[in-house]
FIDO-505290 format. One record per residue (C-alpha): residue number from 1; chain; x, y, z; residue in three letters. Coordinates in pm, 1 decimal. Layout:
N
> NUM	A	X	Y	Z	Ala
...
This chain:
92
> 1	A	-1371.9	-7543.7	3645.9	Met
> 2	A	-1264.8	-7516.4	3281.6	Glu
> 3	A	-1377.1	-7192.2	3124.3	Leu
> 4	A	-1525.7	-7230.4	2777.6	Lys
> 5	A	-1514.3	-6956.0	2516.1	Val
> 6	A	-1804.6	-6934.7	2273.0	Ile
> 7	A	-1649.7	-6832.0	1943.2	Lys
> 8	A	-1815.7	-6614.0	1679.9	Arg
> 9	A	-1902.9	-6924.9	1478.1	Asn
> 10	A	-2065.4	-7069.7	1795.8	Leu
> 11	A	-1798.7	-7337.2	1843.7	Asn
> 12	A	-1666.3	-7371.1	2197.2	Lys
> 13	A	-1306.0	-7402.9	2306.5	Glu
> 14	A	-1110.9	-7383.8	2629.0	Asn
> 15	A	-1001.2	-7037.1	2740.5	Tyr
> 16	A	-636.2	-6977.9	2649.3	Asn
> 17	A	-474.1	-6661.0	2789.0	Pro
> 18	A	-179.8	-6708.7	2550.8	Glu
> 19	A	-406.8	-6601.5	2264.9	Lys
> 20	A	-458.4	-6263.6	2433.2	Ile
> 21	A	-84.6	-6222.2	2483.9	Ile
> 22	A	-17.4	-6303.6	2118.9	Lys
> 23	A	-272.3	-6062.4	1971.5	Val
> 24	A	-194.8	-5763.5	2195.6	Val
> 25	A	179.3	-5813.3	2144.7	Ala
> 26	A	112.3	-5809.3	1769.2	Ala
> 27	A	-69.7	-5477.9	1822.8	Ala
> 28	A	244.6	-5332.6	1978.6	Gly
> 29	A	254.5	-5414.8	2350.0	Leu
> 30	A	573.6	-5549.0	2504.1	Ser
> 31	A	563.1	-5911.3	2620.2	Gln
> 32	A	558.5	-5788.3	2980.5	Glu
> 33	A	262.6	-5554.9	2919.9	Ser
> 34	A	83.2	-5820.9	2715.3	Ala
> 35	A	120.1	-6072.3	3000.2	Lys
> 36	A	-5.2	-5816.6	3255.4	Ala
> 37	A	-307.9	-5739.9	3038.3	Leu
> 38	A	-381.4	-6110.8	2996.3	Ser
> 39	A	-357.7	-6157.4	3374.4	Asp
> 40	A	-611.3	-5877.6	3428.4	Arg
> 41	A	-854.0	-6031.3	3179.9	Val
> 42	A	-808.7	-6374.6	3339.6	Ser
> 43	A	-874.1	-6224.8	3684.7	Gly
> 44	A	-1190.0	-6058.8	3555.0	Trp
> 45	A	-1308.2	-6389.2	3413.0	Leu
> 46	A	-1245.2	-6565.2	3744.5	Glu
> 47	A	-1442.4	-6299.7	3933.3	Lys
> 48	A	-1736.6	-6347.2	3694.6	Arg
> 49	A	-1752.1	-6708.4	3810.1	Gly
> 50	A	-1938.4	-6825.8	3500.6	Lys
> 51	A	-1842.4	-7139.9	3305.8	Pro
> 52	A	-1873.4	-6971.8	2964.0	Glu
> 53	A	-1786.3	-6638.6	2805.1	Val
> 54	A	-1816.5	-6517.3	2447.5	Thr
> 55	A	-1511.1	-6420.7	2248.3	Ser
> 56	A	-1675.2	-6080.1	2198.6	Leu
> 57	A	-1697.6	-6027.2	2576.8	Gln
> 58	A	-1326.9	-6106.7	2603.8	Ile
> 59	A	-1253.5	-5872.6	2313.4	Arg
> 60	A	-1443.0	-5589.1	2481.0	Asp
> 61	A	-1251.7	-5638.1	2806.9	Lys
> 62	A	-920.2	-5647.3	2617.8	Val
> 63	A	-1011.2	-5315.3	2452.2	Ile
> 64	A	-1078.3	-5155.0	2791.5	Val
> 65	A	-750.3	-5284.1	2934.3	Glu
> 66	A	-527.4	-5211.1	2633.5	Ile
> 67	A	-646.1	-4848.8	2625.0	Gln
> 68	A	-514.3	-4808.2	2979.6	Lys
> 69	A	-168.1	-4921.9	2869.9	Ile
> 70	A	-100.9	-4797.3	2516.7	Asp
> 71	A	-345.0	-4599.9	2304.7	Arg
> 72	A	-148.9	-4664.2	1984.2	Gly
> 73	A	-161.5	-5040.0	2037.7	Ala
> 74	A	-530.3	-5003.4	2127.2	Ala
> 75	A	-602.1	-4835.6	1792.2	Arg
> 76	A	-425.5	-5117.4	1606.3	Lys
> 77	A	-610.3	-5382.4	1804.6	Phe
> 78	A	-948.8	-5215.8	1746.9	Ile
> 79	A	-878.7	-5175.5	1373.8	Trp
> 80	A	-788.5	-5544.5	1347.9	Tyr
> 81	A	-1100.1	-5652.2	1537.8	Glu
> 82	A	-1326.9	-5437.0	1318.4	Lys
> 83	A	-1164.6	-5591.7	1011.7	Tyr
> 84	A	-1236.8	-5941.0	1149.5	Arg
> 85	A	-1592.2	-5843.2	1243.5	Asp
> 86	A	-1672.7	-5761.9	880.8	Lys
> 87	A	-1607.1	-6127.8	800.8	Asn
> 88	A	-1857.2	-6238.0	1065.7	Tyr
> 89	A	-2123.9	-5975.9	1004.9	Gly
> 90	A	-2085.8	-5808.4	1345.9	Val
> 91	A	-2218.9	-5453.7	1345.9	Asn
> 92	A	-2152.0	-5175.2	1592.3	Tyr
């Protein structure tokens, strides 16, 4: 079963764990830690067993997992996501 991600603009695309690795590495995680985090998120998605997930649900899970690994990288990731949210009108 191909997992589809519902983007903020409501387009759908195939789930790509490499995107998680890229963004959390940019926030400061090592490639090894970024891959481990991506694997945890992918495992969580498999356990859910649903064919679709929103990008915001993935983001929230990434925030939970990145805080367990590196709080500094977590702060950078959260700051970046809040900056992006302003462009899409997402409020907290």
